[in-house]
DOZA-705265 format. One record per residue (C-alpha): residue number from 1; residue in one letter; chain; x, y, z. Coordinates in Angstrom, 1 decimal, padded with zeros to 4 digits, m for minus. Example, Ala and Ser with C-alpha at 12.3 -4.5 7.8 and 13.67 -1.06 7.14 Angstrom:
REM DOZA-705265
pos / code / unit / x / y / z
1 / a / A / 012.3 / m004.5 / 007.8
2 / s / A / 013.7 / m001.1 / 007.1
END
This chain:
REM DOZA-705265
pos / code / unit / x / y / z
1 / m / A / m001.4 / 009.3 / 122.2
2 / s / A / 000.6 / 006.3 / 123.2
3 / t / A / 002.6 / 004.3 / 120.6
4 / i / A / 001.0 / 001.1 / 119.3
5 / n / A / 003.7 / m001.5 / 118.7
6 / v / A / 002.8 / m003.8 / 115.8
7 / r / A / 005.3 / m005.5 / 113.6
8 / k / A / 005.6 / m003.6 / 110.4
9 / p / A / 006.2 / m005.2 / 107.0
10 / t / A / 009.7 / m005.0 / 105.6
11 / s / A / 009.8 / m003.5 / 102.1
12 / s / A / 010.7 / m006.0 / 099.4
13 / r / A / 013.3 / m003.5 / 098.2
14 / g / A / 015.3 / m004.3 / 101.4
15 / f / A / 016.3 / m007.8 / 100.3
16 / s / A / 019.9 / m008.6 / 099.8
17 / a / A / 020.5 / m011.2 / 097.2
18 / a / A / 023.0 / m012.4 / 094.6
19 / i / A / 021.1 / m013.2 / 091.5
20 / l / A / 022.6 / m014.7 / 088.4
21 / c / A / 020.6 / m014.8 / 085.1
22 / a / A / 020.2 / m018.0 / 083.1
23 / g / A / 017.5 / m017.4 / 080.5
24 / s / A / 014.1 / m016.3 / 081.6
25 / l / A / 014.3 / m018.2 / 084.9
26 / l / A / 017.0 / m016.8 / 087.2
27 / m / A / 018.9 / m019.2 / 089.5
28 / c / A / 022.0 / m018.6 / 091.6
29 / a / A / 024.9 / m020.5 / 090.3
30 / s / A / 026.0 / m021.1 / 093.9
31 / a / A / 024.1 / m021.1 / 097.1
32 / s / A / 026.5 / m020.1 / 099.9
33 / a / A / 025.3 / m019.7 / 103.5
34 / g / A / 023.2 / m016.6 / 103.8
35 / s / A / 022.6 / m016.1 / 100.1
36 / v / A / 019.1 / m015.7 / 098.5
37 / i / A / 018.2 / m017.8 / 095.5
38 / g / A / 016.7 / m015.5 / 092.9
39 / h / A / 014.1 / m016.5 / 090.3
40 / c / A / 012.7 / m014.3 / 087.6
41 / v / A / 009.6 / m016.0 / 086.0
42 / s / A / 007.5 / m015.0 / 083.1
43 / t / A / 005.2 / m018.0 / 082.5
44 / a / A / 002.8 / m020.0 / 084.7
45 / q / A / 005.1 / m023.1 / 084.3
46 / q / A / 008.2 / m021.1 / 085.3
47 / l / A / 006.3 / m019.9 / 088.4
48 / q / A / 005.5 / m023.5 / 089.5
49 / n / A / 009.1 / m024.6 / 088.6
50 / a / A / 010.5 / m021.9 / 090.9
51 / l / A / 008.1 / m023.0 / 093.7
52 / s / A / 008.9 / m026.6 / 093.2
53 / s / A / 012.7 / m026.0 / 093.3
54 / a / A / 012.2 / m024.3 / 096.7
55 / s / A / 009.9 / m027.1 / 098.0
56 / n / A / 010.6 / m030.5 / 099.6
57 / g / A / 013.0 / m032.4 / 097.4
58 / g / A / 013.8 / m029.4 / 095.3
59 / q / A / 017.3 / m028.1 / 094.5
60 / y / A / 016.9 / m025.0 / 096.7
61 / n / A / 014.8 / m026.4 / 099.5
62 / g / A / 015.7 / m025.0 / 102.9
63 / m / A / 017.3 / m022.0 / 101.4
64 / d / A / 015.9 / m018.4 / 101.1
65 / n / A / 014.1 / m018.1 / 097.8
66 / r / A / 012.9 / m014.9 / 096.2
67 / i / A / 010.6 / m015.3 / 093.3
68 / k / A / 010.2 / m012.2 / 091.1
69 / i / A / 007.2 / m012.4 / 088.8
70 / v / A / 007.2 / m010.5 / 085.5
71 / q / A / 004.0 / m008.4 / 084.8
72 / g / A / 001.3 / m010.4 / 083.1
73 / l / A / m001.4 / m013.1 / 083.5
74 / y / A / m000.5 / m016.4 / 085.2
75 / q / A / m003.3 / m019.0 / 084.9
76 / t / A / m003.2 / m022.2 / 087.0
77 / r / A / m004.7 / m024.2 / 084.0
78 / l / A / m001.5 / m023.5 / 082.0
79 / v / A / 000.7 / m025.5 / 084.4
80 / t / A / 001.6 / m028.9 / 082.8
81 / n / A / 004.0 / m030.2 / 085.3
82 / p / A / 002.9 / m031.7 / 087.7
83 / g / A / m000.4 / m030.8 / 086.0
84 / p / A / m003.0 / m028.1 / 086.0
85 / g / A / m004.0 / m026.9 / 089.4
86 / t / A / m002.9 / m024.7 / 092.3
87 / f / A / 000.5 / m023.0 / 092.4
88 / f / A / 001.9 / m025.1 / 095.2
89 / y / A / 004.9 / m024.8 / 097.6
90 / e / A / 005.7 / m027.0 / 100.6
91 / n / A / 008.8 / m026.6 / 102.8
92 / d / A / 009.2 / m029.0 / 105.8
93 / a / A / 012.8 / m027.8 / 106.5
94 / n / A / 013.6 / m025.7 / 109.5
95 / t / A / 015.0 / m023.0 / 107.3
96 / g / A / 014.2 / m021.2 / 104.1
97 / v / A / 012.3 / m017.9 / 103.7
98 / l / A / 010.0 / m017.7 / 100.6
99 / s / A / 009.1 / m014.4 / 099.0
100 / v / A / 006.7 / m014.2 / 096.1
101 / e / A / 006.7 / m010.7 / 094.5
102 / g / A / 004.8 / m009.4 / 091.5
103 / g / A / 005.2 / m006.4 / 089.2
104 / y / A / 008.6 / m006.8 / 087.6
105 / n / A / 009.7 / m005.8 / 084.1
106 / a / A / 011.0 / m008.4 / 081.6
107 / d / A / 014.5 / m008.8 / 083.2
108 / c / A / 013.3 / m008.3 / 086.8
109 / s / A / 015.5 / m005.2 / 087.2
110 / a / A / 012.6 / m002.8 / 088.0
111 / r / A / 009.2 / m003.1 / 089.7
112 / s / A / 005.8 / m001.6 / 089.4
113 / s / A / 003.9 / m000.8 / 092.6
114 / n / A / 000.5 / m001.7 / 091.1
115 / p / A / m000.6 / m005.3 / 092.0
116 / l / A / m002.9 / m005.3 / 089.0
117 / a / A / 000.2 / m005.6 / 086.8
118 / t / A / 000.6 / m009.2 / 087.9
119 / l / A / m002.6 / m011.4 / 087.8
120 / i / A / m002.5 / m014.9 / 089.3
121 / d / A / m005.7 / m016.5 / 088.2
122 / g / A / m007.4 / m019.8 / 089.2
123 / n / A / m009.7 / m019.7 / 086.2
124 / s / A / m012.7 / m020.4 / 088.6
125 / l / A / m011.4 / m024.0 / 088.6
126 / y / A / m008.7 / m024.2 / 091.2
127 / p / A / m007.4 / m022.6 / 094.3
128 / v / A / m004.9 / m020.0 / 093.1
129 / m / A / m002.0 / m020.5 / 095.4
130 / d / A / m001.3 / m022.9 / 098.3
131 / l / A / 001.9 / m022.1 / 100.3
132 / r / A / 003.0 / m024.2 / 103.2
133 / s / A / 006.1 / m023.8 / 105.4
134 / k / A / 007.1 / m025.5 / 108.6
135 / k / A / 009.5 / m022.8 / 109.9
136 / g / A / 010.7 / m020.4 / 107.2
137 / q / A / 008.7 / m017.2 / 106.8
138 / v / A / 006.3 / m016.8 / 103.8
139 / k / A / 005.9 / m013.4 / 102.1
140 / v / A / 003.5 / m012.5 / 099.3
141 / s / A / 003.4 / m009.0 / 097.8
142 / g / A / 002.6 / m007.1 / 094.6
143 / v / A / 000.2 / m009.5 / 093.0
144 / t / A / m003.5 / m009.9 / 092.3
145 / i / A / m005.0 / m013.3 / 093.4
146 / e / A / m008.2 / m013.8 / 091.5
147 / n / A / m010.9 / m016.3 / 090.4
148 / g / A / m009.9 / m019.1 / 092.7
149 / e / A / m012.2 / m022.0 / 093.5
150 / s / A / m011.6 / m024.3 / 096.5
151 / i / A / m013.0 / m027.0 / 098.8
152 / s / A / m010.5 / m026.1 / 101.5
153 / q / A / m009.6 / m022.9 / 103.5
154 / g / A / m008.6 / m020.0 / 101.4
155 / g / A / m010.4 / m019.8 / 098.0
156 / g / A / m007.7 / m017.6 / 096.5
157 / l / A / m004.5 / m017.6 / 098.6
158 / s / A / m003.9 / m020.3 / 101.3
159 / i / A / m000.8 / m020.1 / 103.6
160 / n / A / 000.0 / m022.7 / 106.1
161 / v / A / m003.3 / m024.6 / 106.1
162 / a / A / m001.7 / m027.8 / 107.6
163 / n / A / m001.4 / m028.1 / 111.4
164 / t / A / 002.4 / m028.6 / 111.1
165 / d / A / 002.9 / m025.4 / 109.2
166 / d / A / 004.0 / m022.8 / 111.8
167 / s / A / 006.0 / m020.1 / 110.0
168 / a / A / 005.6 / m016.4 / 110.2
169 / v / A / 003.5 / m014.9 / 107.4
170 / l / A / 003.4 / m011.5 / 105.7
171 / v / A / 000.9 / m010.6 / 103.0
172 / f / A / 001.0 / m007.0 / 101.8
173 / d / A / 000.5 / m004.7 / 098.8
174 / t / A / m001.8 / m007.4 / 097.3
175 / i / A / m005.3 / m007.6 / 095.8
176 / i / A / m007.4 / m010.6 / 096.5
177 / r / A / m010.7 / m010.7 / 094.5
178 / n / A / m013.5 / m012.9 / 093.2
179 / n / A / m012.5 / m016.2 / 094.9
180 / h / A / m014.8 / m018.8 / 096.4
181 / t / A / m014.5 / m021.7 / 098.8
182 / t / A / m017.0 / m024.2 / 100.1
183 / r / A / m015.2 / m023.9 / 103.5
184 / f / A / m013.9 / m020.9 / 105.3
185 / g / A / m011.8 / m017.9 / 104.1
186 / g / A / m013.2 / m017.0 / 100.7
187 / g / A / m010.2 / m014.9 / 099.7
188 / l / A / m007.4 / m015.6 / 102.1
189 / y / A / m006.5 / m018.1 / 104.8
190 / v / A / m003.3 / m017.6 / 106.9
191 / g / A / m002.0 / m019.8 / 109.7
192 / s / A / 001.0 / m019.3 / 111.9
193 / d / A / 002.4 / m020.7 / 115.2
194 / g / A / 005.4 / m020.7 / 117.4
195 / t / A / 007.4 / m018.1 / 119.4
196 / g / A / 008.6 / m015.2 / 117.3
197 / n / A / 006.1 / m015.9 / 114.5
198 / m / A / 003.4 / m013.4 / 113.6
199 / a / A / 000.8 / m013.4 / 110.9
200 / v / A / 000.5 / m009.9 / 109.3
201 / v / A / m001.9 / m008.8 / 106.5
202 / h / A / m001.2 / m005.2 / 105.4
203 / n / A / m002.1 / m002.8 / 102.6
204 / t / A / m004.4 / m005.4 / 101.0
205 / l / A / m007.6 / m005.0 / 099.0
206 / i / A / m010.0 / m008.0 / 099.6
207 / v / A / m013.2 / m007.7 / 097.5
208 / g / A / m015.8 / m009.9 / 095.9
209 / n / A / m014.9 / m013.2 / 097.6
210 / s / A / m017.3 / m015.7 / 099.1
211 / a / A / m017.3 / m018.7 / 101.4
212 / d / A / m020.1 / m021.2 / 102.0
213 / q / A / m019.3 / m021.9 / 105.7
214 / g / A / m018.1 / m018.5 / 106.9
215 / d / A / m015.3 / m015.9 / 106.9
216 / s / A / m016.1 / m014.7 / 103.5
217 / a / A / m013.0 / m012.5 / 103.0
218 / v / A / m010.2 / m013.6 / 105.3
219 / e / A / m009.4 / m016.0 / 108.1
220 / v / A / m006.1 / m015.4 / 110.0
221 / v / A / m005.2 / m017.7 / 112.8
222 / s / A / m001.9 / m017.3 / 114.7
223 / n / A / m001.0 / m019.1 / 117.9
224 / g / A / 002.5 / m017.6 / 117.9
225 / d / A / 003.2 / m013.9 / 118.6
226 / g / A / m000.2 / m013.0 / 117.2
227 / v / A / m002.0 / m011.2 / 114.4
228 / g / A / m001.5 / m007.8 / 112.7
229 / f / A / m004.3 / m006.6 / 110.4
230 / y / A / m004.0 / m003.0 / 109.3
231 / d / A / m004.4 / m000.6 / 106.3
232 / n / A / m006.7 / m003.1 / 104.5
233 / t / A / m009.9 / m002.5 / 102.6
234 / v / A / m012.4 / m005.4 / 102.8
235 / s / A / m015.7 / m005.0 / 100.9
236 / g / A / m018.3 / m006.9 / 098.9
237 / n / A / m017.4 / m010.3 / 100.3
238 / s / A / m020.4 / m012.6 / 101.1
239 / v / A / m021.4 / m015.6 / 103.1
240 / p / A / m024.8 / m017.4 / 103.1
241 / a / A / m027.1 / m016.5 / 105.9
242 / a / A / m026.8 / m020.1 / 107.1
243 / g / A / m023.0 / m019.8 / 107.4
244 / a / A / m020.9 / m018.3 / 110.2
245 / a / A / m021.7 / m014.6 / 109.8
246 / r / A / m018.1 / m013.4 / 109.6
247 / s / A / m016.3 / m011.6 / 106.8
248 / v / A / m013.0 / m011.2 / 108.7
249 / y / A / m012.0 / m013.7 / 111.4
250 / l / A / m008.8 / m013.0 / 113.4
251 / a / A / m007.7 / m015.4 / 116.1
252 / s / A / m004.8 / m015.9 / 118.4
253 / t / A / m004.6 / m018.1 / 121.5
254 / d / A / m001.1 / m016.9 / 122.7
255 / g / A / m000.2 / m013.6 / 121.1
256 / t / A / m001.7 / m010.2 / 120.5
257 / c / A / m004.3 / m009.0 / 118.0
258 / d / A / m003.7 / m005.5 / 116.6
259 / v / A / m006.3 / m004.2 / 114.1
260 / a / A / m006.0 / m000.7 / 112.8
261 / n / A / m006.9 / 001.6 / 109.8
262 / n / A / m009.1 / m000.9 / 108.1
263 / i / A / m012.3 / m000.5 / 106.1
264 / i / A / m014.6 / m003.5 / 106.6
265 / q / A / m017.9 / m002.5 / 105.1
266 / s / A / m020.7 / m003.8 / 102.8
267 / n / A / m020.0 / m007.5 / 103.3
268 / p / A / m023.4 / m009.3 / 103.2
269 / n / A / m024.1 / m011.4 / 106.2
270 / g / A / m020.6 / m010.6 / 107.5
271 / g / A / m018.6 / m008.6 / 110.1
272 / l / A / m015.5 / m008.7 / 112.2
273 / w / A / m014.9 / m011.4 / 114.7
274 / m / A / m011.8 / m011.3 / 116.9
275 / s / A / m011.0 / m014.3 / 119.1
276 / c / A / m007.9 / m013.3 / 120.9
277 / t / A / m006.8 / m014.4 / 124.4
278 / g / A / m003.9 / m012.0 / 124.5
279 / a / A / m004.0 / m008.2 / 124.4
280 / a / A / m006.1 / m006.8 / 121.6
281 / t / A / m006.4 / m003.4 / 120.0
282 / l / A / m008.9 / m001.9 / 117.6
283 / y / A / m007.9 / 001.5 / 116.4
284 / f / A / m009.3 / 003.9 / 113.8
285 / n / A / m011.3 / 001.4 / 111.7
286 / d / A / m014.5 / 001.8 / 109.7
287 / i / A / m016.4 / m001.5 / 110.5
288 / g / A / m020.0 / m002.2 / 109.5
289 / n / A / m020.5 / m004.9 / 112.1
290 / i / A / m018.3 / m005.8 / 115.0
291 / l / A / m019.5 / m009.2 / 116.1
292 / n / A / m016.8 / m009.9 / 118.7
293 / d / A / m013.8 / m007.8 / 119.7
294 / s / A / m012.3 / m010.0 / 122.5
295 / g / A / m012.4 / m007.1 / 124.9
296 / a / A / m010.1 / m005.1 / 122.6
297 / l / A / m008.9 / m001.6 / 123.7
298 / r / A / m010.8 / 000.7 / 121.3
299 / a / A / m010.1 / 004.1 / 119.9
300 / g / A / m011.4 / 006.1 / 117.0
301 / n / A / m013.5 / 003.5 / 115.3
302 / v / A / m016.6 / 004.4 / 113.2
303 / s / A / m019.3 / 002.7 / 111.2
304 / i / A / m020.0 / 004.9 / 108.2
305 / d / A / m020.2 / 004.9 / 104.5
306 / p / A / m016.5 / 005.0 / 103.4
307 / m / A / m017.5 / 006.8 / 100.1
308 / f / A / m015.5 / 004.8 / 097.6
309 / v / A / m014.9 / 006.5 / 094.3
310 / d / A / m016.6 / 003.7 / 092.3
311 / a / A / m016.9 / 000.3 / 094.2
312 / s / A / m019.1 / m001.2 / 091.4
313 / g / A / m016.4 / m000.3 / 088.9
314 / g / A / m013.6 / m001.7 / 091.1
315 / n / A / m012.2 / 001.6 / 092.4
316 / y / A / m012.0 / 001.4 / 096.1
317 / r / A / m010.0 / 004.6 / 096.6
318 / l / A / m011.7 / 007.2 / 098.9
319 / a / A / m013.6 / 010.0 / 097.3
320 / a / A / m012.5 / 013.5 / 098.1
321 / s / A / m015.5 / 014.0 / 100.4
322 / s / A / m014.9 / 010.7 / 102.3
323 / p / A / m015.0 / 011.2 / 106.1
324 / l / A / m012.2 / 008.6 / 106.3
325 / i / A / m009.6 / 010.9 / 104.7
326 / g / A / m007.2 / 012.0 / 107.5
327 / m / A / m009.3 / 010.2 / 110.1
328 / s / A / m006.6 / 008.1 / 111.7
329 / h / A / m004.0 / 009.1 / 114.3
330 / w / A / m002.4 / 005.7 / 114.0
331 / l / A / 000.5 / 006.1 / 111.5
332 / t / A / 001.8 / 003.1 / 109.7
333 / g / A / 004.8 / 004.6 / 107.8
334 / g / A / 006.0 / 003.3 / 104.5
335 / a / A / 003.7 / 003.3 / 101.5
336 / d / A / 000.2 / 002.3 / 100.6
337 / l / A / m001.1 / m000.3 / 098.1
338 / l / A / 000.0 / 001.7 / 095.1
339 / g / A / 003.2 / 003.0 / 096.5
340 / a / A / 002.0 / 006.4 / 097.7
341 / s / A / 003.8 / 007.4 / 100.9
342 / y / A / 002.0 / 007.3 / 104.2
343 / p / A / 002.4 / 010.5 / 106.3
344 / t / A / 005.1 / 010.4 / 109.0
345 / s / A / 003.2 / 012.9 / 111.2
346 / g / A / m000.3 / 014.2 / 111.6
347 / h / A / m003.0 / 012.0 / 110.3
348 / q / A / m003.5 / 009.1 / 107.9
349 / d / A / m006.4 / 007.9 / 105.7
350 / v / A / m008.2 / 004.7 / 106.6
351 / g / A / m008.0 / 001.7 / 104.3
352 / a / A / m005.5 / 000.4 / 101.7
353 / y / A / m005.1 / 003.7 / 099.8
354 / e / A / m003.6 / 007.0 / 101.0
355 / d / A / m005.0 / 010.2 / 099.5
356 / t / A / m004.3 / 012.8 / 102.1
357 / i / A / m002.6 / 015.8 / 100.7
358 / f / A / m001.9 / 017.6 / 104.0
359 / v / A / m000.1 / 015.2 / 106.3
360 / d / A / 001.6 / 017.3 / 109.0
361 / s / A / 000.2 / 018.2 / 112.3
362 / f / A / m000.6 / 021.8 / 111.2
363 / d / A / m003.2 / 020.6 / 108.8
364 / e / A / m005.9 / 019.6 / 111.2
365 / q / A / m008.2 / 022.4 / 110.3
366 / v / A / m008.2 / 021.1 / 106.7
367 / l / A / m008.6 / 017.4 / 107.6
368 / f / A / m011.4 / 017.7 / 110.1
END
């Protein structure tokens, strides 16, 4: 089988940063060229303070900022400055990468791989997080985005919603659940543009979201190098019958669209819609309804019951008898949503969780 080239996410453990501690909010005492400004936050207000310091007019605007979030619950309603509402970031500079990372212990020296350890909650009153960057990449990982309510794109997490926001985007190892918008992208909206910039959603569980006008789970639009959407589980997201009947909408006018190892099932009135003018691939997915594939090169796709352990109870791991275990020949590398290693040879499970025990090429008689 030929190799599929999709930009892979870089582990957050690969960051290089000089971080100096000053109370519960960490700031670098100096910000020399190439350094990363480190923040360790443990309250909702501290999270917004860190985002504000990296935003336009902030002390660290235009610099690389890494925000480590201590395990716990962060509610938008508890932000008092500038006021209750969405966790917000805006960077109009031509530089400055933002990385928002959940799961840390009290001093941010160690990290849990479980996104449920860090809950960022809109209280069913506000969009949860709105991040906007003109050029610097935006990364979100290791958090659960929940209970957002919006009248704009992205009921839970919105990245680069403005037309002038062109940065690369990477969302991975994240849970997005129970969010709603009156527009499009019930759980997640991602925008990206410009040469060298790609929008990637990877190892993400997107469940229980809704959108009144369409794209109940996620909308990703990239007019730069394209879209990568792989190793995700998308289920239980809904759109009214009168809305655009899409649960996942992926679009790129100039770049590629690579879609692999996803479960997109049981989304009422929804399905997958790809609108890609460049090369498109659709490999080893379990999709209930493919509405449009933009002429994608297809291999290994199915439309079957994924057999989750307990979807009604929130457990979207694959049962031992699931036909999706070991189904994919498209190997991602790295680790899954909970930190379990993906196989480096043989076969891989479909979706955000890896449960295959036998991973080398000699185990085919067990997997199939």
